Every structure is written in C-alpha cells, then in structure tokens.
Backbone as XML, in Angstrom:
<?xml version="1.0"?>
<chain id="A" units="angstrom">
  <residue number="1" name="MET">
    <atom name="N" x="-4.005" y="-10.533" z="-18.953"/>
    <atom name="CA" x="-4.100" y="-9.099" z="-18.887"/>
    <atom name="C" x="-2.714" y="-8.536" z="-18.592"/>
  </residue>
  <residue number="2" name="ILE">
    <atom name="N" x="-2.363" y="-7.474" z="-19.289"/>
    <atom name="CA" x="-1.082" y="-6.803" z="-19.102"/>
    <atom name="C" x="-1.356" y="-5.418" z="-18.561"/>
  </residue>
  <residue number="3" name="ARG">
    <atom name="N" x="-0.634" y="-5.027" z="-17.526"/>
    <atom name="CA" x="-0.800" y="-3.688" z="-16.961"/>
    <atom name="C" x="0.517" y="-2.944" z="-17.038"/>
  </residue>
  <residue number="4" name="PHE">
    <atom name="N" x="0.432" y="-1.709" z="-17.498"/>
    <atom name="CA" x="1.581" y="-0.820" z="-17.504"/>
    <atom name="C" x="1.333" y="0.286" z="-16.492"/>
  </residue>
  <residue number="5" name="GLY">
    <atom name="N" x="2.391" y="0.838" z="-15.957"/>
    <atom name="CA" x="2.268" y="2.064" z="-15.180"/>
    <atom name="C" x="1.974" y="3.200" z="-16.134"/>
  </residue>
  <residue number="6" name="PHE">
    <atom name="N" x="1.655" y="4.348" z="-15.599"/>
    <atom name="CA" x="1.342" y="5.455" z="-16.483"/>
    <atom name="C" x="2.621" y="6.084" z="-17.008"/>
  </residue>
  <residue number="7" name="VAL">
    <atom name="N" x="2.511" y="6.736" z="-18.151"/>
    <atom name="CA" x="3.639" y="7.415" z="-18.776"/>
    <atom name="C" x="3.377" y="8.906" z="-18.684"/>
  </residue>
  <residue number="8" name="ILE">
    <atom name="N" x="4.314" y="9.637" z="-18.109"/>
    <atom name="CA" x="4.193" y="11.092" z="-18.074"/>
    <atom name="C" x="4.782" y="11.616" z="-19.371"/>
  </residue>
  <residue number="9" name="VAL">
    <atom name="N" x="3.997" y="12.377" z="-20.100"/>
    <atom name="CA" x="4.400" y="12.818" z="-21.423"/>
    <atom name="C" x="4.594" y="14.324" z="-21.424"/>
  </residue>
  <residue number="10" name="ASP">
    <atom name="N" x="5.757" y="14.767" z="-21.841"/>
    <atom name="CA" x="6.007" y="16.182" z="-22.086"/>
    <atom name="C" x="6.386" y="16.293" z="-23.540"/>
  </residue>
  <residue number="11" name="ASP">
    <atom name="N" x="5.428" y="16.692" z="-24.350"/>
    <atom name="CA" x="5.654" y="16.782" z="-25.789"/>
    <atom name="C" x="5.780" y="18.243" z="-26.209"/>
  </residue>
  <residue number="12" name="SER">
    <atom name="N" x="6.021" y="19.109" z="-25.237"/>
    <atom name="CA" x="6.114" y="20.532" z="-25.533"/>
    <atom name="C" x="7.440" y="20.845" z="-26.230"/>
  </residue>
  <residue number="13" name="LYS">
    <atom name="N" x="7.571" y="22.074" z="-26.701"/>
    <atom name="CA" x="8.787" y="22.476" z="-27.404"/>
    <atom name="C" x="10.001" y="22.424" z="-26.489"/>
  </residue>
  <residue number="14" name="ARG">
    <atom name="N" x="9.796" y="22.666" z="-25.193"/>
    <atom name="CA" x="10.946" y="22.639" z="-24.287"/>
    <atom name="C" x="11.353" y="21.215" z="-23.919"/>
  </residue>
  <residue number="15" name="GLY">
    <atom name="N" x="10.454" y="20.269" z="-24.112"/>
    <atom name="CA" x="10.759" y="18.872" z="-23.818"/>
    <atom name="C" x="11.638" y="18.269" z="-24.897"/>
  </residue>
  <residue number="16" name="LYS">
    <atom name="N" x="12.141" y="17.119" z="-24.663"/>
    <atom name="CA" x="13.022" y="16.468" z="-25.628"/>
    <atom name="C" x="12.346" y="15.286" z="-26.315"/>
  </residue>
  <residue number="17" name="GLY">
    <atom name="N" x="11.051" y="15.128" z="-26.095"/>
    <atom name="CA" x="10.331" y="14.040" z="-26.745"/>
    <atom name="C" x="10.489" y="12.689" z="-26.076"/>
  </residue>
  <residue number="18" name="TYR">
    <atom name="N" x="11.046" y="12.656" z="-24.858"/>
    <atom name="CA" x="11.248" y="11.386" z="-24.165"/>
    <atom name="C" x="9.916" y="10.700" z="-23.849"/>
  </residue>
  <residue number="19" name="GLY">
    <atom name="N" x="8.917" y="11.476" z="-23.499"/>
    <atom name="CA" x="7.608" y="10.899" z="-23.205"/>
    <atom name="C" x="7.027" y="10.184" z="-24.405"/>
  </residue>
  <residue number="20" name="ARG">
    <atom name="N" x="7.142" y="10.793" z="-25.569"/>
    <atom name="CA" x="6.627" y="10.166" z="-26.786"/>
    <atom name="C" x="7.415" y="8.895" z="-27.103"/>
  </residue>
  <residue number="21" name="GLN">
    <atom name="N" x="8.720" y="8.913" z="-26.887"/>
    <atom name="CA" x="9.536" y="7.728" z="-27.122"/>
    <atom name="C" x="9.137" y="6.600" z="-26.172"/>
  </residue>
  <residue number="22" name="MET">
    <atom name="N" x="8.893" y="6.925" z="-24.901"/>
    <atom name="CA" x="8.466" y="5.901" z="-23.942"/>
    <atom name="C" x="7.112" y="5.340" z="-24.317"/>
  </residue>
  <residue number="23" name="LEU">
    <atom name="N" x="6.197" y="6.197" z="-24.759"/>
    <atom name="CA" x="4.868" y="5.742" z="-25.171"/>
    <atom name="C" x="4.980" y="4.813" z="-26.373"/>
  </residue>
  <residue number="24" name="THR">
    <atom name="N" x="5.796" y="5.170" z="-27.343"/>
    <atom name="CA" x="5.985" y="4.339" z="-28.532"/>
    <atom name="C" x="6.543" y="2.968" z="-28.159"/>
  </residue>
  <residue number="25" name="LEU">
    <atom name="N" x="7.519" y="2.944" z="-27.253"/>
    <atom name="CA" x="8.084" y="1.663" z="-26.819"/>
    <atom name="C" x="7.065" y="0.831" z="-26.045"/>
  </residue>
  <residue number="26" name="ALA">
    <atom name="N" x="6.264" y="1.480" z="-25.187"/>
    <atom name="CA" x="5.247" y="0.751" z="-24.423"/>
    <atom name="C" x="4.237" y="0.101" z="-25.365"/>
  </residue>
  <residue number="27" name="ILE">
    <atom name="N" x="3.811" y="0.822" z="-26.395"/>
    <atom name="CA" x="2.869" y="0.280" z="-27.376"/>
    <atom name="C" x="3.512" y="-0.904" z="-28.110"/>
  </residue>
  <residue number="28" name="LYS">
    <atom name="N" x="4.755" y="-0.727" z="-28.537"/>
    <atom name="CA" x="5.463" y="-1.798" z="-29.262"/>
    <atom name="C" x="5.582" y="-3.050" z="-28.393"/>
  </residue>
  <residue number="29" name="TYR">
    <atom name="N" x="6.016" y="-2.879" z="-27.155"/>
    <atom name="CA" x="6.174" y="-4.030" z="-26.264"/>
    <atom name="C" x="4.838" y="-4.710" z="-26.008"/>
  </residue>
  <residue number="30" name="ALA">
    <atom name="N" x="3.814" y="-3.935" z="-25.785"/>
    <atom name="CA" x="2.506" y="-4.528" z="-25.491"/>
    <atom name="C" x="2.000" y="-5.366" z="-26.657"/>
  </residue>
  <residue number="31" name="PHE">
    <atom name="N" x="2.114" y="-4.852" z="-27.873"/>
    <atom name="CA" x="1.584" y="-5.547" z="-29.041"/>
    <atom name="C" x="2.514" y="-6.652" z="-29.543"/>
  </residue>
  <residue number="32" name="GLU">
    <atom name="N" x="3.774" y="-6.322" z="-29.742"/>
    <atom name="CA" x="4.684" y="-7.256" z="-30.393"/>
    <atom name="C" x="5.273" y="-8.300" z="-29.452"/>
  </residue>
  <residue number="33" name="ILE">
    <atom name="N" x="5.643" y="-7.901" z="-28.275"/>
    <atom name="CA" x="6.317" y="-8.823" z="-27.365"/>
    <atom name="C" x="5.329" y="-9.566" z="-26.475"/>
  </residue>
  <residue number="34" name="PHE">
    <atom name="N" x="4.358" y="-8.833" z="-25.913"/>
    <atom name="CA" x="3.418" y="-9.454" z="-24.985"/>
    <atom name="C" x="2.143" y="-9.945" z="-25.656"/>
  </residue>
  <residue number="35" name="GLY">
    <atom name="N" x="1.909" y="-9.607" z="-26.922"/>
    <atom name="CA" x="0.762" y="-10.108" z="-27.657"/>
    <atom name="C" x="-0.581" y="-9.504" z="-27.278"/>
  </residue>
  <residue number="36" name="ALA">
    <atom name="N" x="-0.572" y="-8.296" z="-26.716"/>
    <atom name="CA" x="-1.826" y="-7.642" z="-26.342"/>
    <atom name="C" x="-2.653" y="-7.322" z="-27.585"/>
  </residue>
  <residue number="37" name="GLU">
    <atom name="N" x="-3.959" y="-7.343" z="-27.446"/>
    <atom name="CA" x="-4.859" y="-6.977" z="-28.537"/>
    <atom name="C" x="-5.241" y="-5.500" z="-28.484"/>
  </residue>
  <residue number="38" name="LYS">
    <atom name="N" x="-5.234" y="-4.927" z="-27.269"/>
    <atom name="CA" x="-5.524" y="-3.500" z="-27.132"/>
    <atom name="C" x="-4.892" y="-2.982" z="-25.844"/>
  </residue>
  <residue number="39" name="ILE">
    <atom name="N" x="-4.718" y="-1.673" z="-25.798"/>
    <atom name="CA" x="-4.199" y="-0.995" z="-24.611"/>
    <atom name="C" x="-5.239" y="0.034" z="-24.207"/>
  </residue>
  <residue number="40" name="THR">
    <atom name="N" x="-5.595" y="0.038" z="-22.952"/>
    <atom name="CA" x="-6.577" y="0.996" z="-22.446"/>
    <atom name="C" x="-5.908" y="1.882" z="-21.399"/>
  </residue>
  <residue number="41" name="LEU">
    <atom name="N" x="-6.154" y="3.179" z="-21.481"/>
    <atom name="CA" x="-5.591" y="4.153" z="-20.550"/>
    <atom name="C" x="-6.694" y="4.989" z="-19.930"/>
  </residue>
  <residue number="42" name="GLY">
    <atom name="N" x="-6.498" y="5.393" z="-18.699"/>
    <atom name="CA" x="-7.313" y="6.445" z="-18.103"/>
    <atom name="C" x="-6.482" y="7.711" z="-18.164"/>
  </residue>
  <residue number="43" name="VAL">
    <atom name="N" x="-6.941" y="8.725" z="-18.882"/>
    <atom name="CA" x="-6.149" y="9.928" z="-19.144"/>
    <atom name="C" x="-6.872" y="11.146" z="-18.598"/>
  </residue>
  <residue number="44" name="PHE">
    <atom name="N" x="-6.125" y="12.005" z="-17.924"/>
    <atom name="CA" x="-6.661" y="13.299" z="-17.525"/>
    <atom name="C" x="-6.345" y="14.276" z="-18.637"/>
  </residue>
  <residue number="45" name="ASP">
    <atom name="N" x="-7.388" y="14.784" z="-19.306"/>
    <atom name="CA" x="-7.121" y="15.608" z="-20.484"/>
    <atom name="C" x="-6.750" y="17.041" z="-20.135"/>
  </residue>
  <residue number="46" name="ASN">
    <atom name="N" x="-6.635" y="17.389" z="-18.855"/>
    <atom name="CA" x="-6.162" y="18.714" z="-18.496"/>
    <atom name="C" x="-4.677" y="18.861" z="-18.818"/>
  </residue>
  <residue number="47" name="ASN">
    <atom name="N" x="-3.982" y="17.742" z="-18.981"/>
    <atom name="CA" x="-2.597" y="17.766" z="-19.425"/>
    <atom name="C" x="-2.631" y="17.729" z="-20.949"/>
  </residue>
  <residue number="48" name="LYS">
    <atom name="N" x="-2.732" y="18.900" z="-21.562"/>
    <atom name="CA" x="-2.935" y="18.984" z="-23.015"/>
    <atom name="C" x="-1.797" y="18.338" z="-23.794"/>
  </residue>
  <residue number="49" name="SER">
    <atom name="N" x="-0.578" y="18.449" z="-23.283"/>
    <atom name="CA" x="0.559" y="17.861" z="-23.972"/>
    <atom name="C" x="0.434" y="16.340" z="-24.021"/>
  </residue>
  <residue number="50" name="ALA">
    <atom name="N" x="0.114" y="15.735" z="-22.881"/>
    <atom name="CA" x="-0.032" y="14.275" z="-22.832"/>
    <atom name="C" x="-1.216" y="13.831" z="-23.676"/>
  </residue>
  <residue number="51" name="TYR">
    <atom name="N" x="-2.339" y="14.530" z="-23.548"/>
    <atom name="CA" x="-3.550" y="14.164" z="-24.278"/>
    <atom name="C" x="-3.299" y="14.178" z="-25.782"/>
  </residue>
  <residue number="52" name="SER">
    <atom name="N" x="-2.657" y="15.230" z="-26.288"/>
    <atom name="CA" x="-2.402" y="15.320" z="-27.722"/>
    <atom name="C" x="-1.403" y="14.258" z="-28.180"/>
  </residue>
  <residue number="53" name="CYS">
    <atom name="N" x="-0.465" y="13.890" z="-27.307"/>
    <atom name="CA" x="0.500" y="12.849" z="-27.649"/>
    <atom name="C" x="-0.202" y="11.497" z="-27.792"/>
  </residue>
  <residue number="54" name="TYR">
    <atom name="N" x="-1.117" y="11.180" z="-26.861"/>
    <atom name="CA" x="-1.868" y="9.924" z="-26.951"/>
    <atom name="C" x="-2.706" y="9.894" z="-28.229"/>
  </residue>
  <residue number="55" name="LYS">
    <atom name="N" x="-3.347" y="11.032" z="-28.556"/>
    <atom name="CA" x="-4.153" y="11.093" z="-29.782"/>
    <atom name="C" x="-3.263" y="10.889" z="-31.010"/>
  </residue>
  <residue number="56" name="ALA">
    <atom name="N" x="-2.088" y="11.521" z="-31.020"/>
    <atom name="CA" x="-1.172" y="11.390" z="-32.154"/>
    <atom name="C" x="-0.666" y="9.954" z="-32.300"/>
  </residue>
  <residue number="57" name="ALA">
    <atom name="N" x="-0.566" y="9.227" z="-31.182"/>
    <atom name="CA" x="-0.102" y="7.835" z="-31.224"/>
    <atom name="C" x="-1.181" y="6.880" z="-31.720"/>
  </residue>
  <residue number="58" name="GLY">
    <atom name="N" x="-2.432" y="7.366" z="-31.850"/>
    <atom name="CA" x="-3.501" y="6.529" z="-32.367"/>
    <atom name="C" x="-4.554" y="6.128" z="-31.360"/>
  </residue>
  <residue number="59" name="PHE">
    <atom name="N" x="-4.444" y="6.613" z="-30.118"/>
    <atom name="CA" x="-5.455" y="6.313" z="-29.111"/>
    <atom name="C" x="-6.729" y="7.097" z="-29.420"/>
  </residue>
  <residue number="60" name="THR">
    <atom name="N" x="-7.876" y="6.465" z="-29.181"/>
    <atom name="CA" x="-9.165" y="7.125" z="-29.347"/>
    <atom name="C" x="-9.936" y="7.048" z="-28.029"/>
  </residue>
  <residue number="61" name="GLU">
    <atom name="N" x="-10.798" y="8.019" z="-27.825"/>
    <atom name="CA" x="-11.601" y="8.033" z="-26.597"/>
    <atom name="C" x="-12.658" y="6.951" z="-26.649"/>
  </residue>
  <residue number="62" name="THR">
    <atom name="N" x="-12.835" y="6.255" z="-25.525"/>
    <atom name="CA" x="-13.871" y="5.241" z="-25.385"/>
    <atom name="C" x="-14.493" y="5.412" z="-24.005"/>
  </residue>
  <residue number="63" name="GLY">
    <atom name="N" x="-15.625" y="4.877" z="-23.814"/>
    <atom name="CA" x="-16.227" y="4.903" z="-22.487"/>
    <atom name="C" x="-16.710" y="6.276" z="-22.068"/>
  </residue>
  <residue number="64" name="GLU">
    <atom name="N" x="-17.005" y="6.369" z="-20.795"/>
    <atom name="CA" x="-17.557" y="7.595" z="-20.240"/>
    <atom name="C" x="-16.454" y="8.490" z="-19.715"/>
  </residue>
  <residue number="65" name="GLU">
    <atom name="N" x="-16.782" y="9.774" z="-19.611"/>
    <atom name="CA" x="-15.860" y="10.691" z="-18.969"/>
    <atom name="C" x="-16.257" y="10.850" z="-17.512"/>
  </residue>
  <residue number="66" name="ILE">
    <atom name="N" x="-15.283" y="11.113" z="-16.685"/>
    <atom name="CA" x="-15.506" y="11.313" z="-15.258"/>
    <atom name="C" x="-14.873" y="12.638" z="-14.877"/>
  </residue>
  <residue number="67" name="ILE">
    <atom name="N" x="-15.601" y="13.461" z="-14.153"/>
    <atom name="CA" x="-15.049" y="14.721" z="-13.670"/>
    <atom name="C" x="-14.554" y="14.504" z="-12.244"/>
  </residue>
  <residue number="68" name="CYS">
    <atom name="N" x="-13.276" y="14.790" z="-12.016"/>
    <atom name="CA" x="-12.653" y="14.614" z="-10.704"/>
    <atom name="C" x="-12.162" y="15.973" z="-10.222"/>
  </residue>
  <residue number="69" name="GLU">
    <atom name="N" x="-12.155" y="16.170" z="-8.938"/>
    <atom name="CA" x="-11.631" y="17.412" z="-8.390"/>
    <atom name="C" x="-10.301" y="17.131" z="-7.698"/>
  </residue>
  <residue number="70" name="PHE">
    <atom name="N" x="-9.269" y="17.817" z="-8.168"/>
    <atom name="CA" x="-7.946" y="17.736" z="-7.557"/>
    <atom name="C" x="-7.496" y="19.142" z="-7.209"/>
  </residue>
  <residue number="71" name="PHE">
    <atom name="N" x="-7.152" y="19.330" z="-5.958"/>
    <atom name="CA" x="-6.612" y="20.606" z="-5.499"/>
    <atom name="C" x="-7.466" y="21.792" z="-5.939"/>
  </residue>
  <residue number="72" name="GLY">
    <atom name="N" x="-8.775" y="21.622" z="-5.847"/>
    <atom name="CA" x="-9.697" y="22.705" z="-6.161"/>
    <atom name="C" x="-9.980" y="22.915" z="-7.635"/>
  </residue>
  <residue number="73" name="GLU">
    <atom name="N" x="-9.436" y="22.070" z="-8.507"/>
    <atom name="CA" x="-9.691" y="22.186" z="-9.944"/>
    <atom name="C" x="-10.441" y="20.958" z="-10.429"/>
  </residue>
  <residue number="74" name="ASN">
    <atom name="N" x="-11.339" y="21.162" z="-11.391"/>
    <atom name="CA" x="-12.031" y="20.040" z="-12.015"/>
    <atom name="C" x="-11.188" y="19.500" z="-13.160"/>
  </residue>
  <residue number="75" name="TRP">
    <atom name="N" x="-10.966" y="18.202" z="-13.140"/>
    <atom name="CA" x="-10.227" y="17.519" z="-14.195"/>
    <atom name="C" x="-11.149" y="16.513" z="-14.857"/>
  </residue>
  <residue number="76" name="ARG">
    <atom name="N" x="-11.080" y="16.419" z="-16.165"/>
    <atom name="CA" x="-11.887" y="15.454" z="-16.909"/>
    <atom name="C" x="-11.024" y="14.239" z="-17.180"/>
  </residue>
  <residue number="77" name="GLN">
    <atom name="N" x="-11.461" y="13.077" z="-16.678"/>
    <atom name="CA" x="-10.768" y="11.831" z="-16.968"/>
    <atom name="C" x="-11.516" y="11.121" z="-18.075"/>
  </residue>
  <residue number="78" name="VAL">
    <atom name="N" x="-10.781" y="10.703" z="-19.088"/>
    <atom name="CA" x="-11.376" y="9.959" z="-20.201"/>
    <atom name="C" x="-10.631" y="8.643" z="-20.358"/>
  </residue>
  <residue number="79" name="GLU">
    <atom name="N" x="-11.333" y="7.656" z="-20.843"/>
    <atom name="CA" x="-10.706" y="6.378" z="-21.155"/>
    <atom name="C" x="-10.333" y="6.405" z="-22.634"/>
  </residue>
  <residue number="80" name="MET">
    <atom name="N" x="-9.114" y="5.979" z="-22.934"/>
    <atom name="CA" x="-8.653" y="5.938" z="-24.323"/>
    <atom name="C" x="-8.105" y="4.542" z="-24.576"/>
  </residue>
  <residue number="81" name="GLU">
    <atom name="N" x="-8.173" y="4.120" z="-25.831"/>
    <atom name="CA" x="-7.603" y="2.827" z="-26.161"/>
    <atom name="C" x="-7.046" y="2.829" z="-27.565"/>
  </residue>
  <residue number="82" name="ILE">
    <atom name="N" x="-6.147" y="1.887" z="-27.789"/>
    <atom name="CA" x="-5.579" y="1.659" z="-29.119"/>
    <atom name="C" x="-5.603" y="0.149" z="-29.323"/>
  </residue>
  <residue number="83" name="LYS">
    <atom name="N" x="-5.981" y="-0.260" z="-30.512"/>
    <atom name="CA" x="-6.039" y="-1.690" z="-30.832"/>
    <atom name="C" x="-4.916" y="-2.038" z="-31.787"/>
  </residue>
  <residue number="84" name="ARG">
    <atom name="N" x="-4.552" y="-3.309" z="-31.755"/>
    <atom name="CA" x="-3.477" y="-3.808" z="-32.628"/>
    <atom name="C" x="-3.833" y="-3.563" z="-34.078"/>
  </residue>
</chain>
C-alpha cells in the first residue's frame, strides 16, 4: 500500500497551476514508479477548485459521501479514485 499526503490544489485564474502540476506528478509517481494499481482520495468537495481539478485529472467518485461539520459549516466528503 502506498500513501500520499494530501495535495492542496488552487486551479483558479489567480493561481499558477502548481496544484495541478503536483497532482499530475503524484499520479505519475504512484503508477509508473511505485506500481500502484489505483489511487484513492478523500476529498472535501466544498473546495470547488480542488474538486474540479481531481475530476479533470480522471478521478471518479466512489463509495459513500459523508457530511462533516467544520467551523459551523457542513462539508461533503467524497471518496474518489483513479485506476491505472
């Protein structure tokens, strides 16, 4: 089993695309170098920029959603994965 830390993604117009570049490298390393068959993430979809970046990279929602409360706001956590 391979575990990565989470990637903070800012794919907005003001960002420079570094988050997307880090995500692309993490996927490449997991599949090509470490031989992973799939990558699974727990994603909070309230971060629309990160969520759309994961979807654009090929991740799909799997599993159940969980509603969590942080600082008085409800956040939806979804599991996403991408396969080799």
